[in-house]
N, C-alpha and C positions, 0 to 999 in steps of 0.2 A: 318845422318839427312834430315828430311823430305824435303819434294816440301815448297817452301815459297808459304803462302797462302795471296791471295792479293784481296781488294776487288776494284770494278768497280767503275771510278769515277762518279756515276751518281749525288751523291749530293759533296758539297766543307764539307770540315770537320768542318766549323762553321756552316751549314746546320744540320748534323748529330747532332755537340753538343745541337744544337737548339732540333731535336728530343727527345735527348734523356733526357732534360731537361723535355719536353712535357710529356714524357712516364708514366701513371699511373699504368701500374700492373706490376710486375713484369717479367713476359716473354718478353714482348715488351721493357724492359729495357735491358734484358738480349742480346735480337738478335740487337737492335743497339747498345752496349756495342762490340759483336763481328766483326761489320763493323765498329765502328769508332779505336779497337785496329787493326783492316786487316787494313786499310788506316793511321794507323798514324804510327804503329810498324809491317810493313810486316813479318812473320816468319809463321812458319809450323804450321796446325792447332794442332800439340800434344802440342805447349807452349802455343799457347793460349786460349785451351780447359783448361789447367792447371791452367793460371793466372786468367783466370775469374768464372774458378770452374763450368764448362758444358764436356760434351762429348763432344769427337771429333767429333759423327756423326754428331750431333747437330750445331759444327763449318760449316762444309762440307754441312751441310743443309740450313744452313743460306747464307754463303757466296756463294753458287749456286743460292739462290732463288733470290738474291737481282743479282747477276750479270744475272740470263733470266730473269727477269720482272722487275729490277728496285725497288724504296722505295715501291710503293706501295704491292708488296709483302709481308711486314712486317707489313703493318699495315691490319691483318687480326681481327678475333673476339674473336679468343681463344679459347679454350674448351666450350665445353656444350653449349646449347642451341636448339630451335629447327628445325632444319635445316632441316631434311625430314619430315614435316608435310604435312599432308595431307589436313586438312582445317585449315586458322588461329583462333586465340580465338576467334574473332566477329564472324567468320562463324562457329563457334562450338556452338556458344552462339545462334546463331540464328537456327541451328540444332534442340537443343534439348529442343527449346522454345515450339512446339507444345508437345511435351512429359510433359513436365512440364503440361502444362493446362490440359492434360487429366488427369494425375496425380491429377490433383487438384478437379478433378471431381467426382474419385473413380475409376477409370482405371488404372487396372495393366500395369506398364512400365517392360516389358521382354526384358533379353539382347538380346535374338535373334529377336526382332521384331526391336531394334533400332538397332542391326549388318546389318537385309537386307536393313533397310533406311539409312544405314550409306555407304553398298557398293552399292547401288541405286545411291547415291548423287556422290559419287568417283569414281563411274566406276572402281571399282576394289574390289576385295576379300580382306578381311581383317581376323585378327585372333580376338577370343572374349574379349584377354587382352587389346587391341586396345581399344574396347569400356569401359571397368573397367577402364581403364587410362584417357581416356574421361571424363566419367562422376566423376570420383575420383576429376579432375581436377575443375569440375565444379561446386561440393562440394554435388554430391548427393553419398549415402551412401547406403547402405543394410540395409531394415527394414526388422523385425522378421515378421514374420507372426502373426496371431490373436493368444490369448489365448486359447478362443476355438472357432470351429464352427458357424457361425453364425445361422444354421438349428439344432444344436444340442437342445436334449429335456431332460431339467435337472432331469425329476424322472428316465428316461431310463440310465442315468446316476447313478443315488444313488443305484439304484438298480444292476447293475454292479459293483459299488461298495464294496457291500454286498457279493457277490458272488465270486468278484474276492480276498476278506481276503478269505474267504472259502478253494478256490481252492492254493492259495500261503502258508498254515498252513502247516509244513512239516507232516507225518503221524507219528501216535505214535508206536514207536518201542521200547521194552520189553528190558532190556540192555542183554547184552551177559550171557547165562544161567554160564559160565563158569568166569565170574567176579565175583566177591563177594562185597557186598556194606560194604566200611570199616567202618563206621561210625558205625555199631550194633556192 
């Protein structure tokens, strides 16, 4: 039989029950169930894991965190989120505002110019996909180029289309002399 897993008595059993009732998401509830089980019925981590339907390393991790850091260690924000952001959402909005104003006047905003300005603001080099994600978060999208060039001349284009048709026709090839036409 394995070593008995016990939780440190940072909180009383009633306080742990209160944490269980107050937990809103699944994993927070599971963490407090591990602590509750280790307080009420100390037994090996394998038995606790089997009883609660979690893995043995999860039980070890939660008990260790609780013993070392107390109840605050279990109240983590969970998975996901922007914990490693360069700028907050509001700062990003202020950052792209000048590019919006320039785009409204007809100027083109390129990724390279936005990337250079972003790197100057955060004092760090970033990959261009960081800028694409930033623009996507704020509703920017890639806009296709104009259908025709503003300096295009319709007469020259029409003449080109006529010559293009002549160039694209396949050359006349007589049938192979060894192959007879079956229709005759």
